[in-house]
N, C-alpha and C positions, 0 to 999 in steps of 0.2 A: 736822845740817848735809845728814845723808844720806837725809832724810824732807823736810826742804824742798824737795831737788834731785828728789825722785821726787815731790814734790806738783807744782812746776812742769815738767816734764817730762808729769806727768796732764794735768794743764789744757793743753799744747800739743798735744798728739798730736789730742782729739778735733776743735781746730782745725784741723789738717793733712789729718784726714780728711774733714772736711768740703768745706774746700776741693776737696782731691782728687774729692771725685762731685759738686761744683758740676761743677769742669771737665771730669767724666767727662757731665753731662745738659745742659750746653753744646753738646758735640758733634755729642747727640744731636740736639739742638732745630737748628745749625745744618745739618748733614746732611737734618735734613725737613726745613727750608726749602727747603732747593737744588731742590726740583724733584723729583726723581733718587726722594728715598725717600720721597715724601710717602704712598705708599700700599703699605706694605709685603702681601706674600702670606699667608694667613691659615692656611693648609695645603701641605704637603709636596707635593702635585701643581701646587700658581699660584706655590711656591717652583720647582720645577721649570722650567715653562713657560719663566720669568724667568731661568734660567741657561741655558736650551739656547739664547734668542731672545744672548745676553751668547758662547756657545760658540763660537771662530772656527771649530773642527773640523767643527761640526755645521751650520754655515753651508755651508763648503766642501761635505760631502755634500748639503748639501740644493741648493747650485747646481749638480752635476756630474750631479743629477739632470735638473733641464734638459737636459743636452747628453746622458746614454741616452736618454731620449724622444727626440732627436732623432736620435739615433743609427737609434734602430728606422724611423724614418719615413724616413731615406734608406736602411735596406737593403728600406723596401717599396714602392719606387718603380720604375720601369721598367726602368731603368740604375743600373747603378753608381756613374754621375757626371756632371756636366752635360755638355751637347752645346757642342761648339764648332761655329767659324763662323772659316772662313779666307776672304780675298783676297786674290787676285793679279790684277796686270796687266802686260801686255810691249809697247813699243813698238820702234819704231826714229828714233823724234825726234831723239838725239843722235847719230847715225849718218848714215844716206840719207837719212831723213824721206822714204820712200816711203809715207808712211799704210797701215805696217803696224801692228795693234793684235790685242792678244788678253787676255779678261779670265775669271779662272778663279774659281768662287766652289765652296765647302768647306763642305760641312755633317759633321761627324764627332759620331761616340758612343760611347762603349765599351758592352761586352755584358758579362751575366754569365755565367761559364762554367758548364758542366753543374754542377747542384748545388749552386752557389756562392749565390746568392738565397737559398735556404730556409737553407745552413747561416749566413748572413749573420744572418738575422732571428733562429734562436733564440740565437746571439752576443749581439745586440743586446736581446735578451730578459734572457740573464741578466746580463747587462750589469746592467740597470737592475734583475732583483730581488739581485744583489751588493750594490748604492748600500742599497739601502733596507735591506737587511741590517743594513750597517755602519753606519747611520744610527739603527736599532733600537737595537745594540747600543753605540753610544754618548751615547744615552739613558738605558741601562741604565748603562752608566760616572756619569755624571754624576747619577744618581740614588744609587749609593752612597756617593760626595763628598757630596753633600749631606746625605744621612741623618746621616753620621759627626760634619759639622760643625753639625745639627740637636739630634743629643743635646749633639754638648759644650757648645753652649750651653745648652742645657737642662739639665747640670749645673753650667755656668759660673756659673747664674740661682740654683738653689737654695743653693750652696756660700754664696757671696755672701749669700744671706740667713740662712742658719745662722749666717755668721759674724756680723752685724749683730744677729742675738738675741745670740748670744754675748757681743758687745760692751755691748750693750743690759743684759744682766743682771749681768754684770760691772762694770758702771758704779755698777749700784744697791746691787751688795754691796761695791765699796770706797767708796761716799759712807754707805751704811749704818756698817762700820767702822768708819770713820774718826771717828764721828761719836761712837763705842761707845768706842774708843780713848781721845778727846778727854775721855769723863767717867769713864775710868777702867774702865770694864767690860772690855775688851780688852787683852792684850799689844802692846806695841810688834811685835811677830813678826808676828804676825797682821795690824796693819796694813799691813805691808810685803810680807805674801801677797797680801792684798786689790788691794794695788797691782801689784804684778809680774802678778798673775791678769788685771788691767785690760786692760795695758800688753802679753801675749801675748794679747788679743783684739783690740787695736787694729791689733797685728802681721797676726794674720791674716787683718782685716778687709781691708785694705789688701792682700794677696796676693789676696784674692778678686775684688777691685775691678781688677786688674790684668787677674787672668785672664781675666773676665769682657768685659774692653776688648776684648782681643784675639780670645777668641771669636766678637766682636759684629765686629770688623775682618774676618774671616777670613769671614763671613758673607755679609757685604756684598758683599766684593772679587769673592765668586759668584757673587750672586742680581745684584749691581748696586743692592738694595733695601733698607732697613732692618729689622732683624730685628722681627716679630711679637709682638703684645705680651702672645698662649700660644702653645704649641707643643705642640698636639694629639697623641697618639701617631696610630701606623697601628692597625688592629682588629686583635687579637688573633688567633691561630688558635683552633682546636678544643684545648682541655688533652689528650682523647685520642689527636688526631694527633700533635699536638705532641711528648708525651712518649715515645712509643714511635715513636723512628726504624724505619726500614727495614717499618713495618707495613702497608704500601700495599702491595699487589701488585707486581710485578712487568711487568706491562704497563703500568699504572697510571704506575708509575716513569719506565719506559721514557719514555711519550709526555710526561712534563714536560720531562724532559731535552731531548731532541728540541722541544720550544718554546721550549728558553731562546737568549736573543738571542744569547749566544755559539756555540753549536750549529748555529742557523740562519744565522747569518755565514760560519762556515766548512763547512758542508753549499753553502751559494751559490758562495760561492768555489771549489770541487771542480766543481760543474755549470759555472764561467764559464770554469773549462781545460778538461773535458774539451771545450766547446763551442768554444774557440778551437783547440784540435785538430784540432776536424774544420772548422771554418773552414778552419784550413790545407790538411788534405787537401785540401780542395775550388778551394785559389787557388792551384795549384803554379805557377802563371804570370802574369803582371802579363795586364790585362782585356784583350779583343780589342777592335779598333777598326773601326766600319763608318761608312764615309765616303759621302755623295753627292754627285756632283761636276757642275758645271754651266759648260759651255766657251762661249765666241762667240769666234771669230776671224778676219780679213779678210788676205791675202801683200798687199795692198797700198791707194791710193785707189780706185783702179775697180773693185776688185772684191767680192761681195757678203758679207757676213759669215754664219759658218757655225754653227751652234752644234751640239752632240753632249751628250750627260747620259753618266755613268759610275757605275760602281757601285764601290768599293775596299776589303778589307776585311785588315785588318793582324790576324795573331798573333804574338803575341811567345813567343817560346821557351822553355822551361823553365828556370831558375836551381836546379841541383841542389843545391851547396852553400847557397843562401839558405836554400831549404827545410828543408833540414837543421842548419842553423842555430838558424828560427826555431821549428821541431816540439820540437828538443833544449829550447831556453828552453820553452815551452811547456807541456811533459813536466816539465820539474823544476819546476815550478809546482804543476805535476798531484802531482806525488809531494811538495812540500811539506806541500800542503792538505790529499789523503789520512794524510799522518805526525799533522799536526794535531789534523784530527777523529777519527784514530782514540784520541788521551790526551786529549782534550777530557773525551769520556763521565767516564773513571774520575773525571777533576779536578771535573767536576761534581756526580757524585754522592759525592764526598768532603764540596764545600764544604757540601753539603744538610744531608746527615749530621752534618756539624759547627753547622751551624744549628741545627740541633733537637736537638743536646746543649747546645746552649748556652742554647737557652729555656726547657727543663727546669732545669738548672743554674740560672740566673738565678732560674728562679720558686721553687723549694724554696731558694735563699738568702735570697727577701724574707720567704716567709711565717717561715725565721728571725730574719730583723733586725727585724721588724715584732714577734716573739718576745720579743726583745731589748731592744729600744726601750722596750717595755710595764714591762718588769722596771727598769732602771736608773731609766725617769721614779716610777716607784713608791720606790725606792730615795734617789733628790733629794727625796720629798715627806719623808718620816721622816727625814733628813739635816737639810731644814732645819728642821724643826722640832723635832726634838734641840737643833738648834745657837741656834736661838731662844730654847728654854725654859734654857740653858745647860749640858746634858749632855755635849754634845761639842766638838772645838776646831774652828775653822776650817779646820783640815786633814782634816778627813774632811768636810768640807763641801766644799772644793774638790773631794776625789777622787771625788765622788761628781756631783759638776757636770760633772768631768771626761771620768768613765764618760757618764752622761748626754749629753755632746754627740758625745761619739764615736759613740753609739749613731744618735744621729738620724741625724748624719755618714753612716754606712753603711748604714741605712737608706735613703739618702736615694738614695743609691750602688747598691743593691741595685734601687731603683725603677724608676732611669732605667737601668739596665742589662739587667733585662729587657726594655722598654720599645727599647730599644737592638736588642735582641734580636730582639725580632718583627721589628724592619725587615729584619737580617739575615737573616732565615729569607726574609721577601718579595726582599731582592737575591741570595738563593741560586736561587729559584725562577726567579730574571728575569722580576719584577714591578713594575712600574712604579706608585710610591704613587697609591694610588686618587683619586677625586674622592668628594668625601663625598658 
């Protein structure tokens, strides 16, 4: 009875697994036919372009670049603001109606304070530079997220492939053992062990399918595109440089840190805060206003019109409380930017050293995993030959299969761990994925 139940479960699970795989494939085909996922990017650089186009923060920064450029144009103009025209008219039509008329036209324009225009230009230029640095930093942040998802997807694909291979070999073994059990060559316990191995392989395959689907969904949510058929790695650095953290000269390491987008963004924030303080120091009052006035008037209908022209200069008084408030806020921003900049160098240096150590470690682990996989594969061949000749039992063969599967899985993990470590090193250096 128990053997019959195991046989029924063993027959049903492959059908369920096949239906699950068909469902995943149907979802992929539907997504591909929708148009948005028709042309997946083939490299990390292409995928980053797609992710950047969908990122709302990058889109906002790009639009603010236009605002900053307009600010530069405004700072370079002759006046700090547009001119204004006013028209004034007086008459006695509602009172005596003796023909009194008066017209006045005034054209007024604000003026730059001494040193204010230069400070305004520098502030506008630093604003543009700070936005450009923030946009570059956002690109690097997106690259970091994309790199993680890229290698999670690659690992999920490799894990699923291994799970399918294990399922196939377990199915073949179960069928072979079942035939031998029916012919009386092996005991019933061996048949049960073979079927249990197949059930375990089917469960692992289902888990691998689920993990792969989740990785695909996460990648598509970020890029808006279907995953590419292949996931090529980034170019690996020179092993001599990767395995010797800190081997580079101090000047070279310092230049690499200062070229990092995070460092550049904070440095531009410091420059912007300094330029804002300089602008406030040169703007301690509102802009003065120069007006050109023209009037024409007459006392009654019999008098001729008299015309006159004049100039009016309006100079607002300084507001010490407002100046202190604005200056204090700007100096607080400068202090925060200086503090963050001082801490960033240590963080970037530590991240770079950690990435270099990770790369060297994963390379060594990959070499060990390769040797282990070769040994377990040879042991599996010997165990399979011994089982076929009846020299060893099924339990020994299953242990050899399990050891070989675990070794190949470890080799796969270490291979992708090394490729991910290459991306982590590029990320720590502040480099975007290169174009092929």
